[in-house]
NUTOR-414551 format. One record per atom (N, C-alpha, C, O): x, y, z; residue in one letter. Coordinates in steps of 0.02 Angstrom, whole numbers, padded with zeros to 5 digits, always signed. Example, Ala and Ser with C-alpha at 12.3 -4.5 7.8 and 13.67 -1.06 7.14 Angstrom:
residues 2
+00660-00284+00390a +00615-00225+00390a +00660-00165+00390a +00712-00166+00423a +00642-00112+00354s +00684-00053+00357s +00645+00002+00394s +00670+00057+00402s 
//
This chain:
residues 315
+03084+02222+02011m +03150+02218+02043m +03162+02282+02085m +03186+02279+02141m +03146+02338+02054d +03155+02401+02090d +03108+02405+02150d +03126+02432+02202d +03050+02378+02143f +03002+02378+02198f +03029+02339+02258f +03021+02359+02315f +03060+02282+02244d +03089+02241+02298d +03144+02278+02335d +03150+02274+02396d +03186+02316+02298k +03240+02354+02330k +03212+02409+02374k +03236+02421+02430k +03160+02443+02349l +03130+02496+02389l +03097+02469+02452l +03101+02499+02505l +03064+02411+02445a +03034+02380+02504a +03086+02361+02555a +03076+02372+02615a +03141+02332+02532t +03195+02313+02578t +03223+02374+02614t +03238+02372+02674t +03232+02429+02576l +03259+02491+02606l +03212+02519+02658l +03234+02542+02710l +03146+02517+02644w +03097+02541+02692w +03097+02499+02756w +03092+02526+02811w +03102+02434+02748i +03104+02390+02807i +03165+02404+02849i +03162+02405+02911i +03222+02415+02816l +03284+02429+02852l +03278+02495+02891l +03300+02500+02948l +03249+02546+02859c +03240+02611+02893c +03194+02604+02953c +03206+02635+03005c +03141+02565+02945l +03095+02556+03001l +03128+02520+03059l +03115+02535+03118l +03171+02473+03044c +03207+02436+03097c +03254+02482+03135c +03257+02480+03197c +03291+02523+03098l +03337+02570+03131l +03299+02621+03173l +03321+02637+03229l +03244+02646+03148a +03204+02694+03186a +03176+02663+03249a +03174+02695+03302a +03154+02600+03244g +03128+02565+03303g +03181+02554+03355g +03168+02559+03415g +03242+02539+03332k +03297+02529+03380k +03314+02594+03416k +03326+02594+03477k +03316+02649+03377c +03330+02714+03409c +03277+02733+03460c +03294+02757+03514c +03215+02722+03443l +03161+02738+03490l +03163+02693+03551l +03143+02713+03606l +03187+02631+03541a +03192+02585+03598a +03248+02604+03645a +03243+02594+03705a +03304+02631+03616d +03362+02649+03657d +03353+02717+03690d +03379+02728+03745d +03318+02763+03659k +03313+02831+03685k +03279+02835+03752k +03304+02871+03795k +03223+02801+03765p +03193+02806+03832p +03240+02783+03887p +03238+02810+03943p +03281+02733+03873g +03329+02710+03924g +03382+02762+03939g +03401+02772+03997g +03406+02796+03885q +03456+02848+03895q +03427+02907+03932q +03458+02933+03978q +03368+02928+03912v +03335+02983+03948v +03322+02966+04020v +03330+03008+04064v +03303+02903+04032h +03291+02882+04101h +03355+02883+04142h +03354+02901+04201h +03412+02863+04110a +03476+02864+04147a +03497+02935+04163a +03520+02949+04218a +03489+02981+04114d +03507+03051+04127d +03463+03081+04180d +03487+03118+04224d +03399+03067+04178q +03353+03093+04228q +03369+03067+04297q +03365+03102+04347q +03389+03003+04299q +03407+02972+04363q +03470+03006+04391q +03475+03017+04452q +03517+03022+04347h +03579+03055+04369h +03563+03125+04397h +03591+03145+04448h +03519+03161+04362v +03501+03228+04386v +03464+03224+04452v +03474+03265+04497v +03420+03174+04459d +03382+03167+04521d +03428+03151+04580d +03418+03175+04635d +03479+03110+04567e +03527+03094+04620e +03564+03157+04642e +03574+03169+04701e +03586+03197+04593g +03622+03258+04610g +03578+03307+04648g +03600+03339+04695g +03514+03312+04626l +03468+03358+04660l +03455+03336+04731l +03455+03378+04777l +03445+03272+04742s +03434+03248+04810s +03496+03258+04854s +03489+03274+04913s +03555+03250+04825e +03616+03260+04864e +03625+03334+04881e +03646+03350+04936e +03609+03379+04834l +03613+03451+04847l +03563+03471+04901l +03579+03512+04945l +03503+03442+04899c +03452+03458+04950c +03475+03434+05019c +03458+03464+05070c +03514+03382+05019r +03540+03358+05083r +03592+03406+05111r +03597+03414+05172r +03631+03439+05067f +03681+03487+05090f +03649+03554+05107f +03657+03580+05162f +03611+03581+05059e +03581+03647+05067e +03511+03645+05037e +03503+03648+04976e +03464+03640+05079e +03395+03633+05057e +03370+03697+05024e +03325+03695+04981e +03398+03754+05043a +03374+03818+05015a +03390+03825+04941a +03358+03865+04907a +03440+03788+04916l +03460+03795+04846l +03429+03742+04801l +03445+03740+04741l +03385+03701+04827c +03355+03648+04787c +03314+03675+04729c +03311+03643+04676c +03283+03734+04737q +03240+03762+04686q +03278+03811+04641q +03249+03840+04595q +03343+03820+04654d +03383+03866+04613d +03414+03826+04555d +03458+03784+04566d +03391+03839+04495e +03415+03801+04437e +03489+03811+04426e +03525+03763+04409e +03513+03872+04434n +03585+03885+04424n +03627+03847+04475n +03680+03821+04458n +03603+03844+04538a +03640+03808+04590a +03640+03733+04575a +03690+03700+04586a +03584+03706+04551v +03580+03635+04534v +03628+03618+04478v +03664+03568+04481v +03630+03659+04426l +03675+03647+04370l +03748+03653+04391l +03790+03613+04370l +03763+03701+04433s +03832+03709+04458s +03852+03650+04501s +03909+03626+04497s +03806+03626+04543f +03821+03568+04585f +03832+03506+04542f +03877+03466+04556f +03792+03497+04490e +03802+03441+04444e +03871+03445+04411e +03905+03394+04402e +03891+03505+04392a +03957+03513+04362a +04013+03496+04412a +04062+03464+04393a +04005+03517+04475l +04056+03500+04525l +04057+03424+04539l +04111+03396+04550l +04000+03392+04538r +03999+03319+04546r +04036+03285+04489r +04071+03236+04499r +04028+03311+04428s +04064+03283+04371s +04139+03293+04378s +04178+03248+04362s +04159+03351+04402i +04231+03364+04413i +04258+03317+04467i +04313+03289+04460i +04220+03307+04520h +04241+03262+04573h +04248+03191+04548h +04296+03156+04565h +04200+03169+04507m +04205+03102+04478m +04265+03096+04432m +04296+03043+04428m +04281+03150+04396q +04339+03150+04353q +04404+03144+04392q +04452+03113+04369q +04407+03173+04451m +04467+03170+04492m +04471+03105+04532m +04526+03082+04548m +04414+03076+04549d +04412+03016+04592d +04424+02955+04548d +04377+02925+04522d +04487+02936+04541d +04505+02880+04497d +04480+02813+04523d +04457+02772+04483d +04483+02802+04588d +04462+02737+04616d +04387+02735+04632d +04362+02685+04656d +04352+02791+04619a +04279+02794+04628a +04256+02773+04698a +04206+02739+04706a +04295+02794+04749n +04276+02778+04817n +04239+02836+04851n +04223+02833+04911n +04225+02889+04814g +04188+02945+04841g +04231+03000+04871g +04205+03051+04893g +04297+02990+04873n +04343+03040+04901n +04403+03049+04855n +04426+03001+04824n +04427+03110+04850v +04487+03125+04811v +04545+03131+04859v +04546+03176+04901v +04594+03086+04852d +04651+03088+04897d +04708+03128+04866d +04701+03157+04812d +04765+03130+04901v +04821+03172+04881v +04850+03149+04815v +04865+03189+04771v +04858+03084+04806s +04888+03058+04745s +04843+03070+04685s +04867+03084+04630s +04778+03066+04694e +04732+03078+04639e +04733+03151+04619e +04728+03167+04559e +04739+03196+04667t +04745+03268+04651t +04809+03282+04614t +04809+03321+04566t +04864+03251+04635d +04928+03261+04602d +04925+03236+04530d +04948+03270+04484d +04896+03178+04519g +04889+03151+04452g +04844+03194+04408g +04857+03203+04349g +04790+03221+04437f +04744+03263+04400f +04779+03328+04378f +04770+03350+04321f +04819+03357+04423l +04854+03419+04405l +04905+03408+04350l +04913+03449+04305l +04940+03352+04353r +04992+03339+04304r +04964+03316+04236r +04988+03338+04184r +04914+03274+04238e +04888+03245+04175e +04834+03287+04143e +04835+03297+04082e +04787+03311+04183d +04731+03347+04154d +04744+03422+04145d +04727+03451+04094d +04775+03452+04195l +04790+03524+04191l +04860+03538+04166l +04877+03597+04155l +04901+03487+04157h +04969+03494+04130h +05011+03541+04172h +05049+03582+04146h +05004+03535+04237d +05042+03575+04284d +05097+03532+04313d +05083+03484+04350d +05160+03547+04296h +05216+03506+04318h +05246+03529+04384h +05294+03499+04409h +05219+03581+04414n +05241+03603+04480n +05179+03618+04522n +05164+03676+04536n +05143+03565+04541p +05077+03575+04571p +05076+03584+04647p +05024+03579+04678p +05134+03599+04677k +05137+03599+04749k +05091+03652+04780k +05054+03638+04827k +05093+03714+04752a +05053+03768+04781a +04979+03754+04774a +04941+03762+04822a +04958+03732+04715k +04887+03717+04704k +04866+03656+04744k +04809+03652+04769k +04911+03608+04751h +04897+03548+04790h +04882+03566+04862h +04834+03540+04891h +04923+03610+04891n +04913+03630+04961n +04849+03672+04969n +04814+03664+05020n +04833+03715+04921s +04773+03756+04927s +04710+03715+04919s +04658+03733+04946s +04713+03659+04883f +04654+03618+04872f +04640+03573+04932f +04583+03569+04955f +04691+03540+04958h +04681+03493+05013h +04685+03527+05082h +04645+03513+05126h +04734+03573+05089r +04746+03604+05154r +04758+03550+05206r +04806+03511+05200r +04717+03547+05258a +04728+03496+05310a +04686+03433+05298a +04692+03385+05335a +04644+03433+05247d +04600+03377+05233d +04630+03335+05178d +04637+03358+05121d +04649+03273+05194l +04681+03230+05145l +04630+03197+05098l +04649+03175+05044l +04568+03194+05118l +04515+03163+05077l +04461+03215+05065l +04432+03243+05112l +04447+03228+05001i +04398+03278+04982i +04336+03244+04954i +04340+03209+04903i +04280+03254+04987s +04216+03226+04962s +04180+03279+04920s +04203+03336+04913s +04124+03259+04891v +04084+03306+04852v +04060+03363+04896v +04059+03421+04875v +04040+03347+04957e +04016+03399+05002e +04072+03447+05020e +04061+03508+05023e +04133+03420+05032d +04190+03464+05046d +04204+03511+04988d +04217+03570+04997d +04203+03483+04928m +04216+03523+04869m +04163+03577+04860m +04179+03634+04842m +04100+03560+04872w +04045+03609+04866w +04051+03664+04918w +04042+03723+04902w +04066+03646+04980n +04072+03697+05033n +04131+03743+05019n +04127+03804+05031n +04186+03715+04995t +04244+03756+04978t +04228+03804+04921t +04248+03862+04922t +04192+03778+04873w +04172+03820+04816w +04126+03876+04838w +04132+03932+04814w +04079+03861+04881r +04031+03911+04904r +04065+03968+04943r +04041+04025+04942r +04120+03953+04976s +04155+04004+05016s +04213+04036+04978s +04251+04075+05007s +04221+04019+04915s +04277+04045+04877s +04264+04116+04852s +04207+04139+04852s +04317+04147+04830e +04311+04215+04803e +04276+04215+04736e +04236+04260+04721e +04289+04164+04695v +04262+04162+04627v +04186+04155+04629v +04151+04181+04586v +04159+04119+04679y +04087+04108+04683y +04048+04174+04685y +03992+04178+04660y +04078+04225+04714n +04044+04290+04722n +04060+04339+04665n +04042+04398+04670n +04093+04316+04613w +04108+04359+04556w +04044+04383+04523w +03995+04346+04518w +04045+04444+04499t +03990+04471+04458t +04003+04453+04385t +04055+04425+04367t +03955+04470+04343v +03963+04457+04271v +04022+04497+04244v +04059+04473+04201v +04030+04558+04268e +04086+04600+04245e +04153+04570+04264e +04200+04573+04224e +04157+04540+04323e +04220+04509+04343e +04234+04445+04303e +04291+04430+04288e +04181+04409+04286v +04190+04350+04242v +04214+04372+04173v +04257+04339+04144v +04188+04427+04148v +04210+04453+04083v +04283+04475+04087v +04322+04464+04041v +04302+04507+04143e +04372+04527+04153e +04417+04466+04154e +04472+04467+04126e +04395+04413+04188w +04434+04350+04189w +04438+04320+04119w +04491+04295+04100w +04385+04323+04080l +04384+04295+04013l +04433+04331+03967l +04468+04299+03927l +04437+04397+03973t +04481+04436+03929t +04553+04436+03955t +04600+04437+03915t +04563+04436+04021g +04630+04440+04048g +04665+04374+04057g +04723+04366+04037g +04631+04326+04085c +04661+04261+04100c +04654+04212+04042c +04703+04181+04020c +04593+04205+04017v +04581+04157+03962v +04603+04185+03895v +04620+04148+03850v +04603+04251+03889e +04623+04286+03828e +04578+04268+03769e +04602+04253+03714e +04513+04269+03781l +04463+04257+03729l +04411+04314+03731l +04353+04303+03747l +04433+04374+03715p +04386+04432+03721p +04330+04431+03669p +04282+04468+03676p +04335+04389+03618q +04283+04388+03566q +04217+04359+03591q +04166+04367+03559q +04219+04325+03650y +04158+04297+03678y +04131+04338+03737y +04089+04314+03775y +04155+04399+03743e +04134+04442+03798e +04059+04457+03795e +04024+04454+03845e +04035+04473+03735d +03964+04489+03728d +03920+04429+03743d +03866+04437+03771d +03943+04369+03725a +03903+04309+03738a +03897+04296+03813a +03844+04276+03837a +03952+04307+03850i +03950+04298+03923i +03903+04349+03954i +03863+04332+03999i +03906+04412+03931k +03862+04463+03958k +03789+04448+03943k +03745+04456+03985k +03776+04426+03881k +03708+04411+03862k +03680+04352+03900k +03621+04352+03919k +03722+04302+03912t +03700+04243+03950t +03693+04258+04024t +03654+04225+04059t +03732+04307+04049g +03728+04324+04120g +03764+04275+04165g +03743+04263+04221g +03819+04246+04141i +03857+04198+04181i +03899+04237+04232i +03942+04276+04214i +03884+04224+04296n +03922+04255+04350n +03967+04203+04383n +03976+04148+04357n +03995+04221+04440g +04041+04175+04473g +04011+04110+04494g +04043+04058+04490g +03949+04111+04518s +03917+04049+04542s +03905+03999+04486s +03896+03940+04499s +03904+04022+04422a +03893+03977+04365a +03958+03955+04333a +03957+03922+04281a +04015+03972+04361m +04080+03954+04332m +04091+03879+04325m +04121+03858+04276m +04067+03835+04372p +04077+03763+04362p +04046+03737+04298p +04070+03686+04271p +03995+03769+04272r +03965+03747+04209r +04013+03757+04150r +04009+03721+04100r +04058+03805+04156l +04109+03815+04105l +04168+03767+04112l +04207+03759+04066l +04174+03736+04171a +04231+03694+04185a +04221+03621+04163a +04268+03581+04169a +04164+03604+04138v +04150+03536+04115v +04132+03539+04040v +04114+03592+04014v +04137+03482+04007k +04119+03478+03937k +04043+03483+03930k +04006+03439+03950k +04022+03538+03901n +03951+03551+03893n +03941+03584+03825n +03944+03645+03819n +03930+03543+03774t +03924+03569+03706t +03863+03614+03698t +03863+03661+03658t +03811+03600+03737t +03752+03642+03732t +03767+03713+03754t +03744+03761+03723t +03805+03720+03808l +03821+03786+03834l +03872+03821+03789l +03863+03879+03771l +03925+03785+03770t +03979+03817+03733t +03960+03832+03660t +03975+03885+03634t +03928+03784+03628m +03914+03793+03557m +03847+03827+03544m +03843+03874+03504m +03796+03804+03577s +03729+03830+03562s +03716+03898+03594s +03685+03941+03564s +03739+03907+03656i +03723+03968+03693i +03778+04020+03684i +03765+04078+03666i +03841+04000+03698l +03897+04048+03692l +03924+04054+03622l +03964+04099+03608l +03903+04010+03577k +03924+04012+03506k +04000+04005+03499k +04031+04039+03458k +04029+03960+03539i +04101+03946+03533i +04108+03885+03487i +04101+03828+03509i +04121+03897+03424l +04124+03844+03374l +04195+03816+03367l +04203+03760+03343l +04244+03853+03389d +04313+03829+03385d +04327+03783+03444d +04321+03803+03502d +04345+03720+03430r +04355+03671+03483r +04414+03690+03528r +04413+03679+03588r +04466+03719+03497s +04524+03739+03538s +04505+03794+03588s +04530+03795+03644s +04462+03839+03567h +04439+03892+03613h +04396+03862+03669h +04402+03882+03727h +04352+03815+03650a +04310+03784+03701a +04351+03745+03752a +04337+03747+03812a +04404+03710+03728q +04447+03672+03773q +04487+03719+03818q +04496+03705+03878q +04512+03773+03789k +04550+03822+03829k +04506+03852+03883k +04527+03859+03940k +04444+03870+03865l +04398+03898+03914l +04383+03848+03969l +04379+03867+04028l +04373+03785+03951q +04358+03734+04001q +04416+03725+04050q +04405+03721+04111q +04477+03720+04024l +04535+03709+04068l +04546+03769+04114l +04561+03759+04173l +04540+03829+04088k +04549+03889+04130k +04495+03893+04184k +04508+03910+04242k +04433+03877+04164a +04378+03878+04213a +04388+03824+04265a +04374+03836+04324a +04411+03766+04245l +04423+03711+04292l +04477+03730+04342l +04470+03718+04402l +04530+03760+04318d +04584+03782+04362d +04560+03836+04410d +04578+03836+04469d +04519+03882+04386t +04495+03937+04427t +04445+03913+04480t +04447+03936+04537t +04401+03867+04461v +04351+03841+04508v +04384+03802+04564v +04365+03810+04622v +04433+03761+04548l +04463+03718+04598l +04516+03753+04640l +04521+03741+04700l +04554+03797+04609f +04613+03825+04644f +04612+03901+04649f +04660+03931+04673f +04558+03933+04626g +04553+04005+04631g +04587+04040+04574g +04621+04009+04534g +04577+04105+04568p +04607+04143+04513p +04682+04147+04520p +04708+04146+04575p +04715+04153+04464s +04788+04160+04466s +04806+04227+04497s +04767+04274+04496s +04866+04230+04524l +04887+04290+04561l +04889+04351+04516l +04875+04407+04539l +04906+04342+04453k +04913+04401+04409k +04845+04431+04392k +04842+04487+04368k +04790+04392+04404n +04724+04418+04387n +04683+04437+04448n +04626+04459+04441n +04711+04429+04508r +04674+04449+04568r +04675+04524+04576r +04725+04558+04567r +04617+04548+04592h +04610+04621+04601h +04637+04639+04669h +04613+04616+04721h +04689+04681+04670s +04722+04700+04732s +04706+04773+04748s +04725+04819+04711s +04670+04784+04804h +04656+04852+04825h +04719+04887+04850h +04725+04948+04845h +04767+04847+04876l +04830+04877+04897l +04868+04906+04838l +04897+04960+04842l +04868+04870+04781k +04901+04895+04722k +04867+04959+04697k +04900+05006+04676k +04801+04960+04700d +04765+05020+04679d +04782+05079+04724d +04792+05135+04701d +04786+05066+04790f +04803+05119+04837f +04874+05145+04824f +04885+05205+04824f +04921+05099+04814l +04990+05120+04801l +04995+05158+04735l +05034+05205+04729l +04956+05137+04686l +04956+05173+04622l +04930+05244+04630l +04959+05291+04603l +04875+05251+04668v +04847+05318+04680v +04897+05361+04718v +04907+05420+04702v +04928+05331+04770v +04978+05370+04809v +05036+05390+04765v +05060+05447+04770v +05059+05345+04721s +05115+05362+04677s +05096+05419+04630s +05137+05464+04618s +05034+05417+04604i +05013+05471+04559i +05009+05537+04596i +05031+05589+04570i +04982+05535+04657v +04977+05597+04697v +05046+05625+04713v +05058+05685+04708v +05093+05580+04732v +05161+05603+04747v +05195+05631+04686v +05229+05682+04690v +05185+05599+04628a +05215+05623+04566a +05187+05692+04547a +05225+05737+04529a +05121+05700+04552v +05091+05765+04536v +05115+05819+04585v +05130+05875+04566v +05117+05800+04650g +05141+05847+04700g +05213+05867+04688g +05232+05925+04695g +05255+05818+04669g +05325+05833+04655g +05333+05879+04595g +05374+05925+04596g +05293+05867+04543c +05296+05911+04484c +05273+05982+04501c +05303+06030+04478c +05221+05987+04541w +05197+06053+04561w +05248+06089+04604w +05259+06150+04596w +05280+06053+04651f +05332+06083+04693f +05391+06106+04651f +05417+06161+04661f +05412+06064+04602a +05468+06084+04559a +05450+06145+04517a +05491+06189+04507a +05387+06147+04493y +05365+06205+04454y +05366+06268+04496y +05390+06321+04473y +05341+06264+04558m +05340+06323+04601m +05411+06345+04619m +05425+06405+04621m +05455+06296+04632q +05524+06314+04648q +05558+06347+04588q +05596+06395+04596q +05545+06321+04529n +05574+06350+04469n +05549+06422+04457n +05586+06467+04440n +05484+06429+04468r +05455+06496+04460r +05483+06544+04511r +05499+06601+04495r +05489+06521+04574h +05518+06564+04626h +05591+06581+04611h +05613+06637+04623h +05627+06533+04584s +05698+06546+04567s +05703+06597+04511s +05746+06641+04512s +05657+06592+04461r +05659+06641+04407r +05643+06711+04432r +05675+06760+04414r +05591+06715+04476d +05574+06781+04504d +05631+06809+04545d +05646+06869+04541d +05662+06766+04585h +05717+06789+04627h +05777+06811+04584h +05810+06860+04600h +05790+06775+04529m +05845+06792+04485m +05831+06859+04451m +05876+06901+04444m +05768+06869+04429a +05752+06932+04397a +05761+06991+04445a +05787+07044+04427a +05739+06981+04507k +05746+07034+04557k +05820+07048+04572k +05840+07106+04579k +05860+06996+04576m +05931+07005+04591m +05966+07040+04533m +06011+07081+04544m +05946+07025+04471m +05977+07058+04414m +05960+07133+04415m +06002+07175+04398m +05899+07149+04434k +05881+07219+04440k +05924+07254+04493k +05947+07310+04484k +05934+07219+04550d +05976+07248+04603d +06048+07257+04579d +06080+07307+04596d +06073+07208+04541l +06141+07214+04515l +06147+07274+04467l +06196+07311+04468l +06095+07282+04425e +06097+07340+04380e +06097+07406+04419e +06132+07453+04401e +06058+07408+04473w +06056+07468+04514w +06124+07480+04547w +06147+07537+04550w +06156+07427+04571l +06222+07435+04602l +06274+07457+04551l +06318+07497+04566l +06268+07431+04490q +06315+07453+04438q +06307+07528+04423q +06356+07565+04416q +06244+07549+04419r +06232+07620+04406r +06256+07662+04465r +06284+07716+04455r +06246+07637+04527a +06270+07674+04586a +06346+07679+04586a +06374+07731+04603a +06379+07624+04568e +06452+07625+04567e +06478+07674+04514e +06526+07711+04525e +06444+07673+04457q +06465+07719+04404q +06454+07791+04425q +06494+07835+04410q +06398+07804+04460s +06385+07872+04484s +06437+07894+04535s +06461+07950+04532s +06456+07849+04581l +06507+07866+04630l +06575+07878+04597l +06613+07922+04616l +06588+07836+04546h +06651+07845+04510h +06653+07913+04475h +06704+07948+04476h +06597+07930+04443d +06594+07995+04409d +06600+08052+04459d +06634+08102+04446d +06568+08044+04517l +06571+08096+04569l +06642+08104+04594l +06665+08159+04607l +06677+08048+04601q +06747+08052+04624q +06791+08087+04573q +06834+08127+04590q +06778+08072+04509q +06817+08105+04457q +06805+08180+04456q +06851+08219+04441q +06744+08200+04471k +06728+08271+04473k +06755+08305+04535k +06778+08362+04532k +06754+08269+04592m +06775+08300+04655m +06851+08306+04660m +06876+08352+04693m +06888+08262+04629f +06960+08262+04639f +06993+08326+04612f +07032+08357+04648f +06981+08346+04551p +07013+08409+04527p +06990+08470+04567p +07029+08514+04583p +06924+08472+04582a +06900+08529+04621a +06931+08531+04690a +06946+08585+04716a +06941+08474+04720g +06972+08472+04786g +07045+08495+04784g +07069+08529+04830g +07079+08476+04731c +07149+08497+04726c +07153+08572+04718c +07196+08605+04750c +07109+08601+04676r +07110+08674+04666r +07092+08709+04732r +07123+08759+04749r +07042+08682+04769l +07021+08713+04831l +07076+08709+04883l +07085+08755+04923l +07113+08655+04883e +07167+08646+04932e +07224+08696+04918e +07255+08722+04965e +07237+08708+04854r +07290+08756+04838r +07268+08827+04856r +07309+08868+04878r +07203+08843+04846l +07180+08910+04861l +07178+08923+04936l +07198+08977+04959l +07154+08873+04974i +07150+08884+05047i +07219+08887+05078i +07232+08933+05117i +07263+08840+05062g +07331+08840+05089g +07331+08827+05163g +07282+08803+05191g +07383+08844+05193f +07391+08835+05265f +07416+08901+05294f +07465+08930+05269f +07386+08923+05346r +07411+08981+05381r +07475+08964+05419r +07519+09006+05430r +07478+08903+05437d +07538+08881+05472d +07554+08812+05447d +07510+08768+05446d +07616+08800+05427r +07634+08735+05400r +07623+08680+05450r +07611+08623+05432r +07627+08696+05512r +07619+08644+05563r +07546+08634+05582r +07527+08580+05605r +07505+08686+05571r +07435+08681+05591r +07391+08693+05529r +07390+08749+05503r +07356+08641+05505p +07313+08651+05446p +07252+08692+05464p +07231+08696+05522p +07223+08724+05412s +07164+08766+05423s +07102+08722+05434s +07102+08664+05413s +07050+08748+05468p +06988+08709+05479p +06954+08689+05413p +06926+08635+05408p +06957+08734+05363a +06926+08717+05299a +06962+08658+05266a +06930+08615+05236a +07028+08657+05271g +07065+08602+05242g +07050+08536+05276g +07043+08484+05244g +07045+08538+05343l +07028+08477+05379l +06958+08452+05361l +06948+08392+05352l +06911+08498+05356a +06842+08477+05337a +06840+08446+05268a +06805+08397+05256a +06879+08476+05222f +06880+08448+05154f +06910+08378+05153f +06885+08334+05119f +06963+08369+05191r +06995+08303+05193r +06948+08251+05223r +06944+08194+05199r +06912+08271+05276r +06865+08223+05305r +06810+08204+05255r +06792+08146+05249r +06784+08254+05219a +06732+08240+05169a +06758+08195+05114a +06723+08150+05090a +06820+08207+05094r +06851+08166+05042r +06859+08094+05066r +06845+08047+05029r +06883+08087+05127l +06892+08019+05154l +06825+07983+05160l +06820+07923+05147l +06772+08020+05181a +06705+07989+05187a +06679+07966+05119a +06649+07912+05112a +06691+08009+05067a +06668+07990+04999a +06705+07929+04974a +06676+07884+04944a +06771+07927+04986v +06811+07868+04964v +06788+07806+05002v +06783+07752+04973v +06774+07814+05068g +06750+07756+05106g +06683+07730+05081g +06672+07670+05076g +06638+07777+05066a +06572+07756+05039a +06580+07721+04973a +06546+07671+04959a +06624+07747+04931l +06635+07714+04866l +06665+07645+04874l +06645+07597+04840l +06713+07639+04920t +06743+07573+04932t +06692+07524+04959t +06690+07466+04938t +06649+07547+05004h +06597+07503+05032h +06547+07482+04977h +06527+07423+04975h +06528+07528+04933a +06481+07512+04879a +06512+07460+04832a +06479+07413+04810a +06577+07469+04817r +06610+07420+04774r +06613+07351+04807r +06603+07300+04774r +06626+07349+04872a +06628+07285+04907a +06560+07250+04906a +06556+07190+04896a +06507+07289+04918v +06439+07261+04916v +06423+07234+04846v +06393+07180+04840v +06444+07271+04795f +06431+07248+04727f +06467+07183+04712f +06438+07137+04683f +06531+07179+04731r +06569+07117+04718r +06540+07058+04756r +06537+07002+04731r +06517+07071+04818l +06486+07017+04857l +06422+06992+04824l +06409+06932+04822l +06383+07038+04798a +06320+07019+04764a +06334+06980+04701a +06299+06932+04684a +06388+07001+04665v +06404+06965+04603v +06429+06895+04617v +06408+06847+04584v +06473+06889+04666t +06500+06822+04681t +06450+06775+04712t +06458+06714+04709t +06396+06801+04743s +06344+06759+04774s +06290+06739+04726s +06245+06704+04747s +06291+06758+04663r +06241+06738+04615r +06244+06663+04602r +06299+06634+04601r +06186+06630+04593p +06187+06557+04579p +06226+06539+04516p +06257+06486+04513p +06223+06583+04465d +06256+06567+04402d +06322+06605+04395d +06345+06617+04339d +06352+06624+04453a +06415+06662+04449a +06470+06620+04420a +06514+06647+04386a +06468+06555+04432s +06521+06510+04405s +06517+06502+04331s +06565+06481+04299s +06458+06519+04300l +06449+06512+04228l +06482+06570+04191l +06480+06574+04130l 
//
């Protein structure tokens, strides 16, 4: 009884294996036929890229994207199909800007049009470093940075990230999280078709303005520092001058105090030979006294002017 069950099980396994082997050559033949069609079409557009494996794979990915957008399968993507693709597949509810950048003046986009637009785009010429920058900044998946660098995916290989390719995402890039793989695919699809988002575009004008701002800021700080230093030096010098004027005023005041009693005694001793006509010595003394008082008054005026003109006089 057990032998009969084992025999039945073996027969069933052989039948299933035969069916799989019978179906596999047809599937392989269909895939090979699809690749051959894409290769012949690429050779028709650009014969120089027929032997470039990366270009062939990227072209196949763009053909798949075109087929995904071409709902009526007439070979051209019209305006309504682009609008539906943006709203349903990319979940963009305000697709006007992207719609205009994709179609421009051409209302029908063929595979050749899409390929030529892609070849002349900014993203096509991205280096591996720029793809890594896009991965970390736009996609926000920095954990796969090393895998991108190791694989060497540059801008020309971006369409391969924009289609469902489990071999590339899981086996090569080691992206096992399906949500991460889907996010990467949608971001790559958006970037390939409509270019990088504005927030991630490298702007040389912004870099120039940043450098100019830094230079102006440093120059302003240096100018303020020099002005502050000059003001401190000028203030120190002015304080020294004020101290000198104070000492000079005090010296003149002391001199006046000493001269006044002596002058009075000298005036009494000299007297006048004639009440109406003063003596020459008395006149000379009076002139000297008036000159000393004038000099003292002038020194005091200069001192007051210097004090009132100080920057911190109001303090």
